[in-house]
N, C-alpha and C positions, 0 to 999 in steps of 0.2 A: 494159787500156784506154788507149788513146792517142789524144790529141787536140791540134789547133793551135788557139789561140785568138789573136786580135788583141786585146787590152785597152786600151781608151780610157783616157787620163790627162789629158785636156783639163780636167776639172773640178778636177783638183788644183792646176791654176795659180790658182784663185781663193783658195788658202791662203796665208799669209804666207810671203815669199821664203826665211826662214830654216828653214822647216819642210817645203819641197816633196819632196825627195828621200826623207826617211823617211816621209812620208805615202803617197808614190807605192808604196813597198814594201809598207806596210800594205794598200793599195788592191788590188795585184796578189794579195796573200795572200787577201783577203776575196773577190775575184772568184772564185778558184780554189777556195776552200771552197765557196761557192754553187754553181759549175757542175760541180764534181767530186765534191760530196757527201762530203767528207772533211774532218777538222779538222786533220789532220797534213800539212802543207805544207812541203817542202823546196826553197828556191830556190837553184840553181846560182850559184856565184860570177860567171860570165858575165851572169846576169840582172842580178845587183847591180851589177855594173860599168857595164852599159848604163844603168842608172837615174842612176848617179852620175857618168858620165863628163864631163859639162859642169858638174859641180859641185852644191851643193846647190840652186841657185835655178833653173837651167835645165834641167828635165827635159823628156824627149822626150814629144810630144803622144799616141803610141800605143806599144806594144810588142807584138811577135809572139813567142809563147812555145809551146813544146810540153811538155804536161803527160802524164806516163806514171803511172797508178795501178796500185800493186802489188797482190798477192793480200791482204796484211795491212791494205789500206786507206790506206797512204801515198801521196802524191803526190810525185814528183821532176819538178822544172821547169826546163828548159833553153831556151836561145834557139833559135827556129825558123830554117832557113835558107832 
């Protein structure tokens, strides 16, 4: 199963400045756990770099990702083009 999602990260900006990027990573994983019905989420390095590219404080307001679910139930996540 393959899907493309636009994950909103606007509410993460309400967190303290020093925890925004790590919290954004957690929010992306939680979103995908809920929508892809799987607990094993593997983020690609490109997704992590996109969240961290402007530092820990300035995260993007949203991120577009492509999630692919394997037969064993694990989900591989990459940036959508």
